[in-house]
C-alpha positions in Angstrom: 0.0 0.0 0.0 1.2 3.5 -0.8 2.5 5.4 2.2 1.9 9.1 1.4 3.3 10.5 4.7 6.6 8.6 4.4 9.8 10.5 3.7 10.3 10.9 -0.1 13.1 9.0 -1.7 15.2 10.3 -4.6 16.8 7.5 -6.6 19.9 8.5 -8.4 21.2 6.2 -11.2 24.6 7.3 -12.8 27.6 5.2 -13.5 30.0 8.2 -13.0 31.0 8.0 -9.3 31.9 11.7 -9.1 28.5 12.8 -10.5 26.7 10.2 -8.4 28.3 11.3 -5.2 28.0 15.0 -6.0 24.2 14.6 -6.6 23.8 12.6 -3.4 25.6 15.2 -1.4 23.7 18.1 -2.9 20.3 16.5 -2.6 20.9 15.4 1.0 22.0 18.9 1.9 18.6 20.0 0.5 17.0 17.7 3.1 16.2 14.8 0.8 16.7 11.0 1.3 18.9 9.7 -1.6 19.4 6.1 -2.8 22.3 6.0 -5.3 22.9 3.3 -7.9 25.7 2.6 -10.4 23.5 1.0 -13.1 20.0 0.4 -14.2 20.2 -3.3 -13.3 21.3 -2.4 -9.7 18.2 -0.1 -9.5 15.9 -2.8 -10.8 17.3 -5.4 -8.4 16.6 -3.2 -5.3 13.3 -2.9 -3.4 11.3 0.3 -4.0 8.7 1.0 -1.4 5.6 2.8 -2.6 6.4 6.2 -1.1 6.6 9.6 -2.8 9.8 10.1 -4.8 11.5 10.4 -8.1 14.2 9.0 -10.2 17.2 11.1 -11.3 18.5 9.1 -14.3 21.5 9.3 -16.5 20.7 8.6 -20.1 24.1 7.0 -21.0 24.3 3.9 -18.8 26.2 0.7 -19.6 24.2 -2.4 -20.6 20.7 -1.0 -20.0 20.5 2.8 -20.8 18.3 5.3 -19.2 15.6 5.3 -21.9 15.4 1.5 -21.8 15.0 1.7 -18.0 12.3 4.2 -18.4 10.4 1.8 -20.7 10.8 -1.1 -18.3 9.3 0.7 -15.3 6.6 2.7 -17.1 3.8 0.3 -16.4 4.8 -0.6 -12.8 5.9 2.7 -11.4 3.8 5.5 -13.0 4.1 7.1 -9.5 7.9 7.5 -9.9 8.5 10.6 -12.2 11.8 10.7 -14.0 14.3 13.6 -14.3 16.8 12.7 -17.0 20.4 14.0 -16.9 22.9 13.7 -19.7 26.2 15.0 -20.9 25.4 14.6 -24.6 21.7 15.1 -25.1 20.1 15.8 -28.5 16.7 16.9 -29.6 15.3 13.4 -30.7 16.5 11.9 -27.4 14.9 14.6 -25.4 11.6 14.3 -27.4 11.6 10.6 -26.9 12.1 10.8 -23.1 9.5 13.6 -22.7 6.9 11.7 -24.7 7.5 8.7 -22.6 6.6 10.7 -19.5 9.9 12.3 -18.2 9.2 15.6 -16.5 12.6 17.2 -17.2 15.7 16.6 -19.3 18.8 18.4 -17.9 22.3 18.6 -19.4 25.6 18.3 -17.6 27.1 20.3 -16.0 23.9 20.5 -14.1 22.2 23.7 -13.0 21.6 22.8 -9.3 18.7 25.2 -9.0 17.0 23.7 -12.0 17.7 20.2 -10.7 16.2 20.9 -7.3 13.1 22.5 -8.8 12.6 19.4 -11.1 13.1 17.0 -8.2 10.7 19.0 -6.0 8.1 19.1 -8.8 8.6 15.3 -9.4 8.0 14.5 -5.7 4.8 16.5 -5.7 3.6 14.6 -8.8 4.5 11.4 -7.1 2.4 12.3 -4.1 -0.6 13.0 -6.3 -0.2 9.8 -8.3 0.0 7.7 -5.1 -3.0 9.5 -3.7 -5.0 8.9 -6.9 -4.0 5.2 -6.8 -5.0 4.8 -3.2 -8.4 6.5 -3.9 -9.0 4.2 -6.9 -8.1 1.1 -4.8 -10.6 2.2 -2.2 -13.4 2.7 -4.8 -12.7 -0.8 -6.2 -12.9 -2.3 -2.7 -16.2 -0.6 -2.0 -17.6 -1.7 -5.4 -16.7 -5.3 -4.6 -19.1 -5.1 -1.6 -22.1 -4.4 -3.8 -24.6 -7.1 -4.7 -25.2 -8.0 -8.3 -28.5 -6.1 -8.2 -26.9 -3.1 -6.6 -24.2 -3.1 -9.4 -27.0 -3.2 -12.0 -28.8 -0.2 -10.3 -25.5 1.8 -10.0 -24.7 1.2 -13.7 -28.1 2.3 -14.8 -28.2 5.4 -12.5 -24.8 6.6 -13.7 -25.9 6.1 -17.3 -28.5 8.8 -16.6 -31.7 6.9 -16.1 -34.3 8.1 -13.6 -35.5 5.7 -10.8 -38.7 4.9 -12.7 -36.7 4.1 -15.8 -34.3 1.9 -13.8 -37.3 0.1 -12.4 -38.7 -0.5 -15.8 -35.3 -1.7 -17.1 -34.9 -4.2 -14.3 -38.6 -5.1 -13.9 -38.7 -4.2 -10.3 -40.7 -1.5 -8.4 -39.5 2.1 -8.0 -39.5 1.7 -4.3 -37.1 -1.2 -4.6 -34.9 0.8 -6.9 -34.7 3.6 -4.3 -33.8 1.1 -1.6 -31.0 -0.4 -3.8 -29.8 3.1 -4.7 -29.6 4.1 -1.1 -27.5 1.0 -0.3 -25.2 1.8 -3.3 -24.6 5.3 -2.1 -23.9 4.1 1.5 -21.6 1.3 0.5 -19.7 3.4 -2.0 -19.4 6.3 0.4 -20.9 8.6 -2.1 -22.3 11.9 -0.6 -24.0 12.9 -3.9 -24.8 11.7 -7.3 -21.8 13.7 -8.6 -19.6 11.6 -6.3 -21.1 8.4 -7.7 -20.5 9.7 -11.3 -16.8 10.3 -10.4 -16.5 6.8 -8.9 -18.1 5.3 -12.0 -15.4 7.0 -14.1 -12.7 5.3 -12.0 -14.6 2.0 -12.3 -15.0 2.6 -16.1 -18.8 2.0 -15.9 -20.8 3.2 -18.9 -22.1 6.7 -18.5 -24.3 8.9 -20.6 -23.4 12.6 -21.2 -26.0 13.5 -18.5 -24.6 16.1 -16.0 -23.7 14.9 -12.5 -26.5 17.1 -11.0 -29.2 15.3 -13.1 -32.5 14.8 -11.1 -32.5 11.8 -8.7 -36.0 10.7 -9.7 
């Protein structure tokens, strides 16, 4: 489970010992926890707790380069923004990295102010991503508690149908629909229909273009 209040971790991956140690010293002086690595493989082999953080990554690494590492972790650690650093960057390389989700591409010798801004921004993005993931997980857990009928009612409600239309669709009474709807709102922790619409988006339930404040009946 993500731990949003934990101390952020900045992972630094650079095969140049002088650059690596310099970055570690600078970032620690700025009050950040730093985990340095000499290669992409070393980084991949180490445990990475789900806490806010970012990856400061050299492009030109031996065996597995920075862009290849970016591809490898893209699906698993979307909550770990990447700040690329390089001594020989070019436009196509920069474009490729940014399109794949990097938040910054800095050239050596590094501007320390720009680096610290990028790392700070990356950590904030990481916090938001972890918070979104935790919220989505909570919504899915709540949805799992709904009965089959309650899921049917929820799907029809968020598609924009009125209670009487839901009743007709499911061949049940309108009173029964209202009872199921009340249970859905309670179990999902939805305070309003707008809340339920937002949750349906996370769950990828079908919705009509009806506005969230559509009439309840």
